[in-house]
C-alpha positions in Angstrom: 52.1 44.6 -24.0 50.6 47.9 -25.1 53.4 49.9 -23.3 56.1 47.5 -24.6 54.8 48.0 -28.1 55.4 51.8 -27.7 51.7 52.7 -27.8 51.8 54.7 -24.5 52.7 58.3 -23.9 55.2 59.5 -21.3 53.5 62.0 -19.0 55.6 63.3 -16.1 57.8 60.3 -16.4 54.9 57.8 -16.3 53.6 55.6 -19.1 50.0 56.5 -19.8 47.7 54.6 -22.1 45.1 57.0 -23.6 41.4 56.0 -23.7 41.5 56.0 -27.5 44.4 53.5 -27.5 42.8 51.4 -24.7 39.6 51.1 -26.8 41.5 50.4 -30.0 43.6 47.7 -28.3 40.6 46.1 -26.6 41.7 46.5 -23.0 39.1 48.8 -21.6 35.4 48.0 -21.0 32.6 49.4 -18.8 29.9 47.6 -17.0 27.0 49.3 -15.1 27.2 49.3 -11.3 24.9 49.8 -8.4 23.9 53.2 -7.2 26.9 55.0 -5.6 29.2 52.0 -5.9 31.7 51.7 -3.0 33.3 48.3 -2.4 34.5 46.0 -5.2 35.7 42.7 -3.7 36.8 39.5 -5.5 35.7 36.2 -4.1 38.3 33.7 -2.9 37.9 31.5 -6.0 38.4 34.5 -8.3 35.2 33.8 -10.1 33.1 36.8 -9.0 33.3 40.5 -8.0 30.9 41.6 -5.3 30.0 45.3 -5.5 28.1 47.2 -2.8 26.4 50.4 -3.5 25.7 52.9 -0.7 22.4 53.9 -2.2 21.3 50.4 -3.3 19.9 47.6 -1.1 21.8 44.9 -3.0 25.2 43.5 -3.3 25.7 42.7 -7.0 27.7 39.6 -7.9 29.5 40.1 -11.2 30.8 37.0 -13.1 34.3 37.2 -14.6 33.3 34.3 -16.9 30.2 36.1 -18.2 32.1 39.3 -18.6 34.9 37.6 -20.5 32.4 35.8 -22.8 30.7 39.1 -23.6 34.0 40.7 -24.4 35.1 37.7 -26.6 31.8 37.8 -28.4 31.9 41.6 -28.8 28.4 41.6 -27.3 28.1 45.2 -26.1 25.1 47.2 -24.9 26.6 50.3 -26.5 29.5 52.6 -26.1 30.2 55.7 -24.0 30.9 59.1 -25.5 34.6 58.2 -25.8 33.9 54.9 -27.6 34.5 52.6 -24.6 32.4 49.5 -25.0 29.7 49.0 -22.3 28.7 45.5 -21.3 25.1 44.6 -20.5 24.4 44.7 -16.8 22.1 41.6 -16.7 24.4 39.6 -18.9 27.4 40.5 -16.7 26.0 39.4 -13.3 25.5 36.1 -11.6 22.8 37.8 -9.5 22.2 40.1 -6.6 21.8 39.6 -2.9 19.1 41.7 -1.2 21.0 42.8 1.9 19.4 46.0 3.2 20.5 49.6 3.6 23.9 50.8 2.6 26.1 47.8 1.6 29.8 48.8 1.3 32.6 46.3 1.6 32.7 42.5 1.6 35.0 39.9 3.0 34.7 36.1 2.8 35.1 32.9 4.9 36.0 29.4 3.9 32.4 28.1 4.0 31.1 30.1 1.0 29.8 33.0 3.0 30.2 36.7 2.4 30.2 39.4 5.1 29.1 42.9 4.0 29.3 46.1 6.0 25.9 47.8 6.0 26.6 51.5 6.5 23.0 52.9 6.9 21.7 50.0 8.9 24.9 49.8 11.1 25.1 46.1 10.7 27.2 43.3 9.2 25.2 41.1 6.9 26.3 37.5 6.6 25.0 35.9 3.4 25.5 32.9 1.2 27.4 33.3 -2.1 25.7 30.2 -3.4 22.1 31.3 -3.3 22.7 35.0 -2.3 20.4 34.9 0.7 21.0 36.6 4.1 21.9 34.2 6.9 22.0 36.7 9.7 22.7 40.4 10.5 24.9 41.5 13.4 24.2 45.0 14.8 27.0 47.5 15.3 27.0 50.5 17.7 28.3 52.8 15.0 28.2 53.4 11.3 30.3 50.6 9.9 32.5 51.1 6.9 35.5 48.9 6.2 35.4 45.3 7.4 38.1 42.7 8.0 38.3 39.0 8.6 41.3 36.7 9.0 42.5 36.3 5.4 39.0 37.3 4.3 40.2 39.0 1.2 42.6 36.2 0.1 42.3 32.9 -1.8 42.3 31.0 1.5 40.2 32.8 4.1 40.3 31.4 7.6 39.4 32.3 11.1 36.1 32.8 13.0 36.1 36.6 13.5 34.8 39.5 11.5 35.8 43.1 12.6 33.6 46.0 11.6 35.4 49.3 11.6 33.8 52.7 12.3 33.3 54.7 9.1 33.4 58.0 11.0 
């Protein structure tokens, strides 16, 4: 809509919306993330974003509903130097799962579980999205990075296998 309204600039043949325009039009917001954020994965139901931080021991579960409510209420914790509104971290999250060392990427199954690659621990953590508790950890023989499951990043995950890929 912003581009269609002529509020973007053409740079090298591409429409670019400036930060100032994005702030003025209310289409850009910031929310604090974990230390050294890496993966940002949306749950199958589309309600949450799971963010892993290489230097954090948690997977943080952000709530789209809470984020939208903060934006609608203009309830900001402040702004950055460019005027971009910053949402309050605690008000934006559903909670955190204490997983261990080096959470990166997350995929999901159809039972309400998440599987997160643990880079430093060289493990896959299986945990419950409902109560954010670890169910089990599966050791890997290398530093895991990306992770894959059958349809594990879709609205209808299925299958019984998780594949941990070597980061190096």
